[in-house]
N, C-alpha and C positions, 0 to 999 in steps of 0.2 A: 746461547739461544735455548730457551726452554721448549718443552714438548709442544705446547700450543703454538708458539711462533714457528716451530719446525713444520707442523701440519699446515699452518696458514701459508707458509712460503711454498711448500710443495703443491698445494691446491692452486695457488696463483700461477704456478708454472704450467700446470696441466689441468684443464677444466674437467677432464674425465678421470682424474686420479681417484682411486678408491677412498683415499683419506677425506675427500670432499664430502661424500655422503656421511661418513663417520663423524666428521666435524659438525655438519648440519644437524644430524640426529641427536648429537650430544647437547645441542643448544636449543632443542625444541621448546623446553620450558621457558627459556629466555625469550624466544620468538613469540610464544603465546602470551606471555606477560606483557610484552610491549604492544602487541596487537590489541589486547584488552584495554590498555591505557587509552588507545585511540577510540575504540568502539564503545567503551564504557560497559561492556558486557562480557560474559564468559564466551570464550572461543573454543569450539569443538575442533579436534584434529581430523574429524571425519565430516565430509559434506559441508565444508566451510570454505567459501571463496576467499574470505579474508585470510584464512590460514595459508592457503596456497600463495596468495600475494605476499604474505610475510616470509614464507620460505624462499620465494624468488628474490625478495628484497635482501634477505640474509646472504643468499648466493651472490647477488650483485655486489654486496658489501665486500665479500671475499675478493672478488675480481678488482674492485676499485680502491681497496685499502692501501695506504702508504703509511709508513711509520711516522712520517712528518705530520700526519693527521691526528696524532695522539692515540688514545686508547681505541683498540679495534671495536670493543663492545659499545663504546659511546658512539663511534662512527656507524656501526650497524644499527643502533637504536634510531639514529637520525634518518637513515635510509628506510628502515621499516616504517617509521612514523610518516614519512613523506609519501611512500608508495601506497600505504593503506588509506591515507587521507585522499589521495588522488583517486583511488579505486572507489571509495565511498561517494565522492563527489560525482564521478562519472555514472555510477549506478543510480544515484538519486536523480540526476538529469535524465537518464535513460527511462527510468520509471515514470517520471513526469511526462516525458514525451509520449510514452505509450498510453498513459491515461488520457492525454489530450487527443491523441489519435483515435482512441476508442470512443471518446465522447463525440468527436467529429463525425464518426461513422454511423452514429445512431440514426440521424436523419436519412442518410443514404440507405441504410439497412431497411428502414421503414418503406422507403420508396421502391426498393427492389423487390421486397417480399410482399408488400401490401400496397402496391403503387396505384391505388385508386383515389380519385378526387375526394371521396367521402372521408377516407381515413386521413388524408392530408389536412382536410378541414378540421377534423377532430384534434389532430396534433397541434395545429395552429391555435385552436381554442384552448387546449390544455396549456400550451405555452403562455398564452395571454393571461389566463386565470392564475396560474402558478406564479407568474411574475409579480402579481399583486401581493403575494405572500413572501416575495424576495427569494423565490426558488427558481433555479435554472433547470430546465428539464434534463439537460445533458448531465448535470451533477447527480442525478438520481442513480446513475450507474454505480457510483461509489457509495451512495447513501442508502441503497436498498439492503435489507437484511441478507447476510451472507449464507446463513444456514436455512435449508429448505423448511424445516419445522417452524423456525422463528418467522420466516416470511409468511407461511400459511396462517399462523396464529395472528400475526399483525394484520394480515389482509382481512381475516374474518372480523377482527375488532373494528377495522376501518369501514368495512362494508356495513356493519351494524350501526356505526356512528352516522353513516351517510343517510340512513333511514330515519334518523332522529332530527326532526325539523328544528327543534330548539337548539340542539348542539350545532347543527349546520349554520343556523342563523348567527350564533355567537362566533363561530369560526370565520365566516365571511365578513362579519362586522368588525371584529377585533383583530383579524389577521393573525391569530394565534390559537393554538389548541386549547379548548376549555378543559384543562387537565383535571381540575377538581370534579367536574361533572362526569367526565369519562371514567375516572377512577371509581367513583361511586356507582355508576351504572353498569360498568363492564368488569368490575373486580380486577382491574389491571394495576400496574404500578407506575409511579412517576418516572422512574428510571427508564422503563420501556418506552413510555411516551416521548421522553426527551431524546433517547438514543435514536428513535426512528421517526422523529417529528416530520421531516420533509416527505418521507415515504408515505406516512399515514395521511398527511394532508393531500398528497397527490392521488392516493387511492380514493379518498372521500370525494374529491373533485371529480374523478373519473366516473364514479357511480352516481353521484348527485347530478352531474351534467348528462348522464346517460350516454357516455362515449363508448358505445358497444364495441366498436372496432378496437379501441385502445384496451378494453377489458380483455379481449382475445389476444391482442398482440403482447400485452404485458404478462399474460398467463395468470390472470387474477381469478379465473373461473366465472361462472354465471351468477346471477343474483338468486 
């Protein structure tokens, strides 16, 4: 029996054996390598949930390994692969559920905080208009600019566009942003317009339709 097999045997006998941590620590590069195979990205040993899952999987492999199962490292690789994939699948599902929950709460939030009939009418009108552009108001949670400065700049751009009758006419008629005109008039870029298309259209509609309650609720500032 070689040194590795000896350590493995001792670890299987006693889950709290000091050799267990020694064995796991010596195979951290192996664990990280196999996690990266699954995730397709570099895995940090600090602040990484996938790394913790990988460590637990390697620990599990120590407990479940039998010589009849062939090479221990091959067996450990299979366990790590399976556990990391399960973790990613669960995380993806959890994040999607959270996003759906967040979107579902938008209407409730509006009613709780600004539960007057006038604002409800504005929300209904905004939903109806945006639907003609193929935009779901709930999706704006994910599609709004994430950085404060970017949101301010895009909002200013959209507010200016809402005051341009020709641009607004083209927007409502063609159901798409008149990018060439907007780039020429406001010195913006095609990338910015494409990246924030739905948010820009929503803001233009809000200002054009004079939905003052929504202007306040969405934190878009006054005209």
